[in-house]
C-alpha positions as CSV (number, residue, x, y, z in Angstrom):
1,M,19.9,-28.2,-18.4
2,K,20.5,-24.6,-19.4
3,K,18.4,-21.9,-17.4
4,V,20.5,-18.8,-18.1
5,Y,19.2,-16.7,-21.2
6,G,20.6,-13.5,-22.9
7,S,17.5,-11.6,-22.6
8,A,13.9,-11.6,-21.5
9,A,12.5,-12.2,-25.0
10,E,14.8,-15.3,-25.3
11,A,13.7,-16.5,-21.9
12,L,9.7,-15.9,-23.1
13,D,10.6,-17.6,-26.6
14,G,7.8,-20.4,-27.2
15,L,6.2,-19.7,-23.9
16,L,3.6,-16.8,-24.7
17,T,0.1,-17.6,-26.2
18,D,-2.9,-15.5,-26.1
19,G,-5.6,-16.2,-23.5
20,M,-2.9,-17.8,-21.1
21,L,-3.0,-17.0,-17.2
22,I,0.3,-15.7,-15.8
23,A,1.0,-15.4,-12.1
24,A,3.2,-12.2,-11.6
25,G,5.5,-11.4,-8.6
26,G,5.5,-8.0,-7.0
27,F,4.3,-5.8,-4.4
28,G,3.4,-2.2,-5.2
29,I,6.3,-1.1,-7.6
30,C,8.7,-3.4,-5.5
31,G,9.9,-6.6,-6.8
32,I,8.1,-6.3,-10.3
33,P,9.5,-8.3,-13.0
34,E,10.0,-5.1,-15.4
35,L,11.7,-6.6,-18.1
36,L,10.0,-9.8,-18.5
37,L,6.7,-7.6,-18.8
38,Q,8.0,-5.4,-21.3
39,A,8.9,-8.6,-23.4
40,I,5.6,-9.6,-23.1
41,K,4.3,-6.0,-24.2
42,D,6.5,-6.4,-27.3
43,A,5.6,-9.7,-28.3
44,G,1.9,-8.6,-28.5
45,T,0.3,-11.2,-26.6
46,K,-3.1,-10.6,-25.8
47,D,-6.3,-11.4,-23.9
48,L,-4.3,-12.0,-20.9
49,T,-5.4,-13.0,-17.2
50,F,-3.0,-11.8,-14.6
51,A,-2.8,-13.4,-11.0
52,S,-1.0,-10.4,-9.4
53,N,-1.3,-8.3,-5.9
54,N,-1.7,-5.3,-7.6
55,A,-1.5,-3.8,-11.2
56,G,1.5,-1.6,-11.1
57,V,1.2,2.1,-12.0
58,D,0.1,3.7,-15.5
59,D,3.4,3.7,-16.9
60,F,5.0,0.6,-15.1
61,G,4.5,-3.0,-14.1
62,I,1.5,-4.3,-15.5
63,G,0.2,-1.0,-16.2
64,I,1.8,-1.1,-19.4
65,L,0.2,-3.9,-20.5
66,L,-3.3,-2.3,-19.8
67,Q,-2.3,0.6,-21.8
68,T,-2.0,-1.6,-24.9
69,R,-5.2,-3.8,-23.9
70,Q,-3.6,-7.0,-23.8
71,V,-4.9,-7.9,-20.2
72,K,-8.3,-9.3,-20.4
73,K,-8.6,-10.1,-16.2
74,M,-7.0,-9.3,-13.2
75,I,-6.6,-11.6,-10.3
76,S,-5.7,-8.9,-7.3
77,S,-5.8,-7.6,-3.8
78,Y,-4.8,-4.1,-4.5
79,V,-5.9,-1.9,-7.6
80,G,-5.1,1.7,-6.5
81,E,-2.5,4.0,-7.8
82,N,-3.5,3.0,-11.4
83,A,-5.7,5.4,-13.2
84,E,-5.9,3.3,-16.6
85,F,-7.0,0.1,-14.5
86,M,-9.8,2.0,-12.6
87,R,-10.9,3.4,-16.3
88,Q,-11.1,0.2,-17.7
89,Y,-12.8,-1.8,-14.9
90,L,-15.6,1.1,-14.5
91,S,-16.2,0.9,-18.2
92,G,-16.6,-2.7,-18.3
93,E,-13.3,-3.3,-20.5
94,L,-11.4,-5.5,-17.8
95,E,-12.7,-8.3,-15.5
96,L,-11.8,-7.9,-12.1
97,E,-11.6,-11.0,-9.6
98,F,-10.9,-9.6,-5.9
99,N,-8.9,-11.4,-3.5
100,P,-7.9,-10.7,0.4
101,Q,-4.3,-10.2,0.1
102,G,-3.4,-13.2,2.3
103,T,-6.0,-15.8,0.5
104,L,-4.3,-14.7,-2.8
105,A,-0.8,-15.7,-1.9
106,E,-2.2,-18.8,-0.1
107,R,-3.9,-19.4,-3.5
108,M,-0.8,-19.4,-5.3
109,R,1.4,-21.0,-2.7
110,A,-1.2,-24.0,-3.0
111,G,-1.1,-24.3,-6.3
112,G,2.9,-24.5,-6.2
113,C,2.4,-27.4,-3.9
114,G,-0.3,-29.3,-6.0
115,I,-3.2,-28.5,-3.6
116,P,-6.2,-27.8,-5.5
117,G,-8.3,-26.1,-2.6
118,F,-8.7,-24.8,1.0
119,Y,-11.1,-23.5,3.3
120,T,-10.8,-20.1,5.2
121,R,-12.5,-17.8,7.0
122,T,-11.3,-14.7,5.3
123,G,-14.3,-13.3,3.3
124,V,-17.0,-15.2,5.2
125,G,-20.1,-13.0,4.8
126,T,-19.0,-10.7,2.4
127,Q,-19.2,-10.5,-1.7
128,I,-16.0,-12.5,-1.6
129,A,-18.0,-15.5,-0.5
130,E,-20.5,-15.5,-2.9
131,G,-20.9,-18.6,-5.2
132,K,-18.0,-20.4,-2.9
133,E,-18.8,-23.6,-1.1
134,H,-19.3,-23.0,2.9
135,K,-18.2,-25.4,5.3
136,E,-18.5,-25.5,9.6
137,F,-15.7,-26.6,11.2
138,R,-15.5,-26.2,15.2
139,G,-18.7,-23.9,14.8
140,E,-17.1,-21.6,12.5
141,T,-18.0,-20.9,8.7
142,Y,-15.3,-21.1,6.2
143,I,-15.3,-20.8,2.5
144,M,-13.4,-22.8,0.1
145,E,-10.9,-20.9,-2.2
146,E,-9.2,-22.7,-5.3
147,G,-5.5,-23.1,-5.6
148,I,-3.8,-21.1,-8.6
149,F,-2.3,-23.2,-11.2
150,A,-0.7,-20.6,-13.7
151,D,0.6,-21.2,-17.3
152,L,3.6,-19.0,-16.6
153,S,4.9,-17.3,-13.6
154,I,6.9,-14.1,-14.0
155,V,9.0,-12.9,-11.1
156,K,12.0,-10.9,-10.0
157,A,15.0,-11.8,-7.4
158,W,17.9,-10.2,-6.3
159,K,20.4,-12.9,-6.6
160,A,20.1,-16.3,-8.1
161,D,22.7,-19.0,-8.5
162,T,22.7,-20.4,-12.2
163,T,20.4,-23.3,-11.0
164,G,17.8,-20.9,-10.0
165,N,18.1,-20.7,-6.3
166,A,17.0,-17.5,-5.5
167,V,17.1,-14.5,-2.7
168,F,14.5,-11.7,-2.5
169,R,15.0,-8.5,-0.8
170,K,12.5,-7.1,1.7
171,T,9.2,-6.7,0.7
172,A,9.8,-8.4,-2.8
173,R,9.6,-11.6,-0.9
174,N,6.2,-11.2,-0.4
175,F,4.3,-12.4,-3.6
176,N,7.4,-13.6,-5.8
177,P,8.2,-16.8,-4.0
178,P,4.6,-18.1,-4.0
179,A,4.0,-16.8,-7.5
180,A,7.2,-18.5,-9.0
181,M,5.7,-21.6,-7.3
182,C,2.3,-22.1,-9.1
183,G,3.4,-21.8,-12.7
184,K,3.6,-24.8,-15.0
185,V,6.8,-22.6,-16.0
186,C,8.6,-20.1,-14.0
187,V,10.8,-17.2,-15.7
188,M,12.7,-15.2,-13.4
189,E,14.6,-12.2,-13.7
190,V,17.4,-11.1,-11.1
191,E,19.8,-8.3,-10.6
192,E,22.7,-10.7,-10.3
193,I,23.6,-14.3,-11.4
194,V,26.2,-16.1,-9.1
195,E,27.8,-19.3,-9.3
196,P,26.2,-22.3,-7.5
197,G,27.7,-22.5,-3.8
198,E,27.9,-18.7,-3.6
199,L,24.7,-18.4,-1.8
200,D,24.4,-19.3,1.8
201,P,21.7,-22.4,1.9
202,D,20.2,-20.7,5.0
203,T,19.3,-17.6,3.1
204,I,17.5,-19.0,0.0
205,H,13.9,-18.0,-0.2
206,L,13.0,-20.0,-3.3
207,P,14.6,-23.6,-4.4
208,G,15.8,-23.9,-8.0
209,I,13.7,-26.5,-8.9
210,Y,10.7,-24.0,-9.2
211,V,12.6,-22.0,-11.6
212,H,13.0,-23.0,-15.2
213,R,14.8,-20.0,-17.0
214,L,16.2,-16.7,-15.7
215,I,18.0,-13.9,-17.0
216,Q,20.0,-10.8,-15.4
217,G,19.4,-7.3,-16.2
218,T,19.6,-3.7,-15.2
219,H,16.6,-2.6,-13.3
220,E,14.8,0.6,-12.4
221,K,15.1,1.6,-8.5
222,R,11.4,3.4,-8.0
223,I,10.1,5.0,-5.3
224,E,6.2,5.0,-5.4
225,K,5.5,8.2,-3.5
226,V,8.4,10.8,-2.5
227,T,7.6,13.1,0.5
228,T,10.2,15.9,1.4
229,R,10.3,18.7,3.6
230,P,10.1,21.8,2.3
231,A,13.4,23.6,1.8
232,A,14.8,25.7,4.8
C-alpha cells in the first residue's frame, strides 16, 4: 500500500470534513505538524475540534487556524503564549476542555489501544472532576476519563521509513506517538524518509501500522523564547 505522498495537500485529500475531531502532535512549538496544519488552513475546513497539548503560538501551529476561525473547540493542557486563543476563549467564541497533561496523553494512548475509558486520581476534587464518574479503589477516589478516538491524526517525526516506522527527537516524542495512535487515519510529516531496514528497530518510537500516509518536507526550526546576554 502506498504511504508516501508528494505534498501535505495530497496526503490530506479526501480526509478533511467540517466538524471533525483532529488529534495533533507537538509540545510547545516542538514537533508541530506545521505543513499539515497549513494545508488544513488552505483547505478551509471549519468547525474543527483539536485534541492537542497546546494551541501553538499566534502565527504558528494551530494558532494559524485560530486566526481564520476554523477551530470550534480545543481539548488541551496548556493554552499560554497565544493571545488570539485567550481572546477567543474569554469572549466565548472558542470552546475549551482542559485536561491535565498526563491525562490528555493517556486519553490519546487509550484511544489508540481501543480502551474506552480509565480511572485516574488526577483532578479529583477540582473542576476537572465535575460531571465525571467517581469510583473508590483501595480507599482512594478516582475519576473516569474517556479515551480519545479522533477522526484524523496529524503528527511530525524526525525520520521514518516508507512503511511509516517513525523516530521522534527529544520532546517531540511527548505527544506525537499517542496522538498518532488515536486517529482513524494518521498522516505524518517527516524531515527525512528512508528505506525499510535503514532504521534500527530498537530506536523506533511509533510502528508503521499506525501510519497511513506520510510526506517529507522542509520545516522551520523555531526557538520559542530567545534569551541572550547583553553584548560586552
